[in-house]
Structure formats: structure tokens, C-alpha cells
Steps between C-alpha positions, in 0.01 A plus 500: 500500500839330477405316179386825344825664608703219342314525170532878501874488572585252226242640257628859525862384480456294182276765344767766550766269354276434199462876452877537489548660841856445634525205737599700809211742453254213444615330821479819705163617365331160538628458855411854607149472354424177687641636827292819468172329404526235772613742769823310567696800623600738224732685740719191536608518135808722554620264773447195276688663213790590726526154657488347152822668389677566831665158502873450535541242217343747255802726544694248293267534200594849374867439578511173303327680212777759516769228522365325191502821298852588615635163383302523176661835413850411621583260215488179703272326249738561209795347686295204622396431140862493384599265781204267444570496125862401565384219734234365261732519200425465130197277469155507346262670741789639703365854529158364604670329794696816574178704517347262754815476713556875511136567592532254787816667631347848467197366686732454797568873492186692403199279580310665214394311187443798268834657600689176427318443171575856388869482590561161334294578190688825447838326517421165335233571239734641231730196524211251500341662194836496321529125565160429347268492800157634393391819669186342659705206633761735647238717671317194636813333635639806680158588643457147636853489642453839664204365697737287711611824671200503734579145615877514544580704813489786573142531374274803525197269466609298803535816707144606413368151581676497839348839583148383410519160672578506874733230623703461179862614507680665210816287546294178478340618175835610358663165574193301397475675164853408396441142380162577332666797328782284369246236396299760308815617320610146414153417367533788250824356364321192365276673240772762434756237399243286319387780270855628452619159379188426297503832318873571504473813717829637620741289297846639557732576211825307494818692555337769714714577805348526846634662817646270762298392800758646738506843334121531498479364856727777627265755342182334629618402848359815661155421366532133595596599854185707553266204578775351718529822701123541536408140581819430692434795728142386555599142583784604730274737691718799412193693390123471464318488161439875526865569580598261218317725255702800619823301470399402145447865404839615630673199348339579162601866526857398585515268198346756264699803622838354595545165322318528165467882503175479307296715739511876534299749701241540224440125476480470878239776509295323231522171692387666824207671328378192311533266796314750722212513251474119482517461879242775560250331267546165676464651848186694405340182366588311819359784714168505311484120503503517880160673487365227274639226727352664811157528339513145363602342830241701694204402280628144458535521122827311479391217728176465305685482169745244639216284637320507164822388328550221754139388460569422134752230591654354814778329306837659583655420160205648312510807725870555431445466125206744521706756694787473252258542209345809662842653568630424151197671345539792741867525402394552139299807602655653813847581628653299783440741788136542395453121505636482854276783618182370334531124545687449827204601722287244311755217487646518853188350665529206258871461578430491873204260456724246326796565730736587214837655575483876447860527379447232234168658397667838455768348277239311297294818464807695389580235237154559353568873496835437328325310220251786467784746441555359151151366416287729279297717515650676807855352484698795634834330423388422146389859446850616593687249283270544198564873509878451519517220241253666264213257454131479589377303799263305275794361302656351815202278590615185308833516684401629840241225557780239503684692770176535697450123476856436621452726802161347579669157523746647754207663683312171529812331638526761776123484559486125559851454645513779763840383625655654188420839654526407868817290502749788531299709751465194724865408460608852599245529782294783348169313551 
């Protein structure tokens, strides 16, 4: 009976996905069908849905989405670009470095890859194209750099992971993701500079004046202070991750309304509406995924799948490589939250069987998702940047594969040297 239930659950789910049914609906329908057929208590579904979303850390998710959009519309990205350009100076490949650095700083504010990629591409793309960067290269670079946003705290992906995995704290994930996020950004600089120098992208004209570092710093300081305020408050214990999200929103509104004066009531209304829509979609998917998780755990589908995967190999290195390969492929087809919801119930039994650290595993899993954000065919970041830059996704493949390779090297380092992710959380006493 349980084996039949497992096959039915996974079979219906993948069939609905193949037919183009939205992920949340596919999860909910498959779970409800198995619960009804096997008599597992159909009346418990409302309770399961409620307990799936009635979790305190999830309060931070819609507020961080709002915070990211507020900073995106307040002109922070434009000022950060000017400051980074002044710091990098006139050199071949300078704007490529600026794109990566600004995306990493914005990642410490919004926690959203697509939002960062959109903001930086809008500001930087015209200048990069003027300096000779090809459109596909520009779109690929900014999309890849934007993916660091879900690793550098605060991260929406880490919040979702902490909600789905009991015993993992949001502060530990935030702190642990800092070094891997910086490593991912630094790894992108290698191919960016190599191709810029080899092909002469971004050669600066002599005699062109540039603003001083001090002048641009004074403009950008409010944006640079945002990660300090958010993370500093978290580390000092002044507020929780959820309260940090609220602080980030009010700080962004203060900067946009009072300091830069780029926000008005109309823009604030648009930000509230768009962030509410994004948050509602995410919360509905999480609620419906709770039904799928309840059905899967009751019929033993996830344990059975994990055991079959472990029966293929008992070698820990091979298992880690297999998991990374599965997640990288999934990242090419699904968005990050969907990957957490679908694969975590299957992978957690394997993690516990090998005794792996759950904080490190969450960071490693998120690095895979980050690579997927700019790897075709799904590549949500790449979709955004291609639209802004004005090129097809197909034309970016020769460039984007080099950035994927660079990030995979960083991923493998974190995979096989867990201390890269665990050093700071242990030092600060978070784990």
C-alpha cells in the first residue's frame, strides 16, 4: 500500500508538471489525491496548510521582498555604481568588476537575485555597451553577479530553508553564507577580467575625467550603510531577522523619501502592490507544498527515494557529487523555492544518514540554486538581463557557461571544505 502511494504521489506530481500545471497546484493536487485514496485523514489538510505557513521566520520573507524593492526604486544602485566605478578607476574590464561588486553589495540589502540583476543591468548596461562590451556578455555577467544576492545575507532563500528544516537558525545561515557569497563573486571576476583583456572590452578613453572617490562615497554611503545596519543589528541582538526586515524597509523608505528624494506616493504604492503579489505567490506555493510533504512522509515516499539513492553508492564523495549534479540540473529547470520544496524532503534523510551539518548543507544547496539562476533554460536572472540589455538568451550561452564553470569551482570548494561555510558561525557561536 505504501509503495503504491509513493509511486502515485511522485507519478501524479511529475505528470502534472509535464502537462504545464503550476508547481504549487501540482504539489497540492498530488498530495491531496494520495491522502484521499489512502484514507490518511483528508480533514487534517487545513491544519497542515496552516501550520506550514504559520511560522515566525516566514514573516521576514514578504518584508525582505518589500525592502529589496524599496532599495531598488530609491536609486541606491545608481549611486553604488558611481562609487564602485570611482574606486576601480580607468582600466580594461573596469565596468565588469563594478557590476560584480555592486551586485554583491546590493545582495546585502535585498536578498533577491532577479531584483539585483535588474537594478544593476538598468544602470550599467548602457555604459558597458558604450565601452564595447557585447550585449550577450553584459547580460551574462550581470545575471551571474546578481545570483550572489541569495548567498550574501540577508537572503530570502536562507529564510525559506530555515523554515523547512527544523533546528537550523536563520542567523547561522546568514553568517555562514557570507564567505561562500564573497567566494562566488570573486570567482566571477576571473573569467570577466580574462575576456575583457583578451578581447579589449571596456577600454577606457584617455583624457576622460572621473568623479572623485570621496564625492561618490558621500552619495553612496546611505546604500553602503544598509547591510551594516541590517547585519549589525542582527549580530548585536538589537533585533531578530524578522525585525531586521522591518528595519530595512523603513531605512529604505527614509533614504528614498528624505535623502535621495527619488520615491513618491505613487512609487511607494507600486512597490507595495508588486511586493505583495510576489510574496503571496511564494506563500501559496509553500502552503500547498505542505500537503505534498505530509502525504510523502506518511506513505514513506521520501525515505524510499533516499534509500534508493543511497543504495547506488555508499561513497560520501560520490554522493555529494551526485547531489550537486541533481541540484544543478534542477536549477536549470525550477526556481529556488521550488527546489527547496521538492528536494529537501528527499535529501534530508540522506543528510542525516551521513551526519552532515544542516547549516553547511543549506548553504551548499543555495549555491547550486544561485548557479541555476543564470543557467539556461530557466535562468530567471538571465531572462531579466537579456530583456533589459536587448539580446536573446541563446546568444549568451558561449559566455554564460564560463561564469557557470567559475561558480561551480567555488561550489566544489564549499562542498568539500565545509569550514568555508561553518567557520564564521562557529566563531560567533551560532552553531
